[in-house]
C-alpha positions in Angstrom: -0.1 -0.1 0.0 3.1 2.6 0.5 4.2 1.8 -3.2 2.6 4.2 -6.1 2.9 1.5 -8.5 3.3 -2.0 -8.8 4.4 -3.0 -12.5 2.9 -6.9 -13.3 4.3 -8.6 -16.6 0.9 -9.8 -17.2 -2.7 -9.8 -16.1 -2.2 -13.3 -14.9 0.3 -11.7 -12.3 -2.0 -8.8 -11.8 -4.9 -11.4 -10.9 -2.6 -13.6 -8.7 -1.8 -10.5 -6.7 -5.4 -9.4 -6.3 -6.1 -13.4 -5.0 -3.3 -12.7 -2.2 -4.9 -9.4 -1.0 -2.8 -6.6 -2.8 -5.6 -4.0 -3.5 -5.7 -3.3 -7.4 -5.4 0.8 -7.1 -1.7 0.6 -7.5 -1.4 -2.4 -9.7 -0.4 -1.5 -13.5 0.2 -4.3 -16.4 3.2 -3.9 -18.5 3.9 -6.7 -20.7 7.4 -7.6 -21.1 9.0 -6.8 -24.4 11.5 -7.6 -27.1 13.1 -6.0 -30.1 12.8 -8.4 -33.0 15.7 -6.9 -34.3 17.7 -8.5 -31.7 16.2 -12.0 -31.9 18.7 -13.0 -34.7 20.4 -16.6 -35.4 24.4 -16.4 -35.3 24.6 -19.7 -37.4 23.5 -20.7 -40.6 20.4 -23.1 -40.9 22.5 -25.9 -42.7 25.0 -25.6 -39.7 22.5 -26.0 -37.2 20.7 -28.7 -38.7 24.1 -30.9 -39.3 24.8 -30.1 -35.4 21.2 -31.5 -34.7 21.2 -34.3 -37.3 18.3 -33.3 -39.3 17.3 -32.6 -42.9 15.7 -29.6 -44.4 12.5 -31.6 -45.3 12.0 -33.3 -41.7 9.0 -31.3 -39.7 10.9 -29.5 -36.9 9.6 -28.8 -33.4 11.7 -27.0 -30.6 10.9 -26.4 -27.1 12.9 -23.9 -25.3 13.7 -23.8 -21.8 15.6 -25.3 -18.7 14.7 -29.2 -18.1 12.2 -28.9 -15.4 9.3 -31.2 -14.5 6.9 -27.9 -14.2 8.0 -26.7 -17.5 6.2 -29.9 -19.2 8.7 -31.8 -21.1 7.2 -34.9 -20.3 4.0 -33.8 -21.7 6.0 -32.8 -25.3 7.5 -36.4 -24.9 4.3 -38.2 -24.4 2.5 -36.1 -27.4 5.3 -37.1 -29.7 4.3 -41.0 -29.6 1.2 -40.1 -31.9 2.9 -37.4 -33.7 5.5 -39.7 -34.7 3.3 -42.5 -35.4 1.5 -40.4 -38.2 4.7 -38.1 -39.4 7.5 -40.8 -38.7 10.3 -37.9 -39.5 9.3 -35.5 -37.2 12.1 -34.3 -34.8 11.6 -32.3 -31.8 14.6 -30.1 -30.6 14.7 -29.7 -26.5 17.0 -26.6 -25.9 17.9 -25.9 -22.4 19.7 -27.7 -19.6 18.9 -29.4 -16.2 20.2 -28.1 -12.8 21.9 -30.6 -10.2 18.4 -30.4 -8.5 16.6 -31.6 -12.1 18.7 -34.3 -13.2 16.5 -37.2 -12.1 14.0 -35.5 -14.3 15.8 -35.5 -17.2 16.7 -39.1 -16.5 13.3 -39.9 -16.0 12.6 -38.2 -19.7 15.4 -40.4 -21.3 13.9 -43.2 -20.0 10.1 -42.0 -21.3 11.7 -41.5 -24.8 12.8 -44.8 -25.0 9.7 -46.4 -23.4 7.6 -44.7 -26.1 10.0 -45.7 -28.8 10.6 -42.0 -30.1 14.6 -41.7 -29.3 14.7 -41.0 -33.3 12.4 -38.0 -32.9 14.2 -36.2 -30.0 17.2 -34.2 -29.8 18.3 -32.9 -26.2 20.5 -29.8 -27.2 21.8 -28.9 -23.8 22.6 -25.4 -22.9 22.7 -23.2 -25.8 23.5 -19.2 -26.0 21.6 -18.2 -28.7 18.1 -19.7 -28.9 17.3 -18.1 -32.3 19.7 -20.7 -34.3 17.2 -23.3 -33.4 13.8 -21.3 -33.7 15.4 -20.6 -37.3 15.2 -24.5 -38.2 12.0 -25.3 -36.7 8.5 -25.0 -38.2 6.6 -24.9 -34.8 7.6 -23.6 -31.2 6.2 -25.6 -28.4 5.3 -24.0 -24.8 4.2 -26.6 -22.5 4.3 -25.6 -18.5 2.2 -27.6 -16.4 1.8 -24.7 -13.7 0.6 -21.0 -14.6 3.2 -19.3 -16.6 4.0 -15.7 -15.2 4.6 -14.4 -18.9 6.9 -16.6 -20.9 9.5 -14.8 -22.9 10.2 -17.6 -25.4 6.7 -17.1 -26.9 8.1 -13.6 -27.7 11.4 -15.0 -29.2 9.4 -17.4 -31.3 7.2 -14.8 -32.7 10.0 -12.6 -33.3 11.3 -15.2 -35.7 7.8 -15.6 -37.3 7.1 -19.1 -35.8 3.7 -20.3 -34.9 3.4 -21.1 -31.0 1.2 -24.0 -29.3 1.1 -23.3 -25.7 -0.6 -24.6 -22.9 -3.5 -22.6 -21.8 -2.5 -21.7 -18.1 -1.1 -18.0 -16.7 -0.2 -15.7 -19.4 0.0 -17.7 -22.2 -3.4 -16.8 -23.7 -2.7 -13.1 -23.3 0.2 -13.6 -25.7 -0.8 -16.4 -27.9 -3.9 -16.1 -29.6 -5.8 -19.4 -30.4 -6.5 -19.9 -34.1 -4.7 -16.7 -35.2 -1.1 -16.7 -34.0 -0.8 -20.2 -32.8 -2.9 -22.9 -30.8 -3.3 -23.4 -26.9 -4.3 -26.5 -25.2 -5.2 -27.8 -21.6 -2.3 -27.7 -19.2 -0.8 -31.2 -19.1 -2.7 -33.0 -21.8 -0.5 -34.2 -24.2 -3.6 -35.7 -26.4 -4.7 -32.4 -27.1 -0.9 -31.2 -27.8 -0.6 -33.9 -30.2 -3.5 -33.2 -31.9 -2.4 -29.4 -32.3 0.9 -30.0 -33.5 -0.3 -32.6 -36.1 -2.8 -30.3 -37.2 0.0 -27.6 -38.1 2.5 -30.2 -39.3 -0.2 -31.0 -41.7 -0.9 -27.5 -43.1 2.2 -25.7 -43.3 0.7 -23.0 -45.0 -1.6 -22.1 -42.0 1.4 -22.6 -39.7 3.3 -19.7 -41.5 0.0 -17.6 -41.6 0.2 -18.2 -37.8 3.7 -17.4 -37.5 3.2 -14.1 -39.6 0.2 -12.8 -37.4 2.3 -13.7 -34.5 5.2 -11.2 -35.4 2.7 -8.6 -36.5 1.4 -8.9 -32.8 4.8 -9.0 -31.2 5.6 -5.5 -33.2 1.9 -4.4 -31.7 1.7 -5.1 -28.4 5.1 -6.6 -26.9 7.8 -4.7 -28.5 10.6 -3.3 -26.2 9.4 0.2 -27.1 6.2 -0.4 -25.9 7.3 -1.6 -22.7 9.5 1.3 -22.2 6.3 3.8 -23.4 4.3 2.1 -20.9 6.6 2.0 -18.0 
């Protein structure tokens, strides 16, 4: 109550604060922003594909973020089983590392990959300095957190690269990804719904590109760093 203003990075954060008894009078929503001109690959697409062992004509998905249970990598691996049954050459790149605390979960993921028979469809790329390199070679970006996401900067990075996003519907994600316009959303934790969304976009690459272009336009209008600075 002593503060002139509290900046919330999404409506989801604002509502969470209100639910915890913080009055709304000094809560101001200012979305995080990025400069799309700064989200640029540092390596050629051919170089990245070679490092990932993928061909240019393979359907490629990417999930950015640390390997953590709440981030939803398990949901994505489970979704890959039906996707790979329909599109056997599909590949999903997991870009991010696990902390020591998250190593047991990472090991669980590897066991699940083998159990579901999707080892050929998965690449664990570990920590990478420039995520744009991997967005550049992917057709679809995935966001699969199973807990409400306060914002999700990786969504903006994908939009900056004109990639359609398939994101779980919790937290701030629906404020960023417009279902059926800039990507698709699905219920948190539902690997069946995630698989359906992915298969729809893989089967219709023109629609996927339209979503990606619309996402870039929305980024420039709503989530640019200029807009963030002006509102702040």
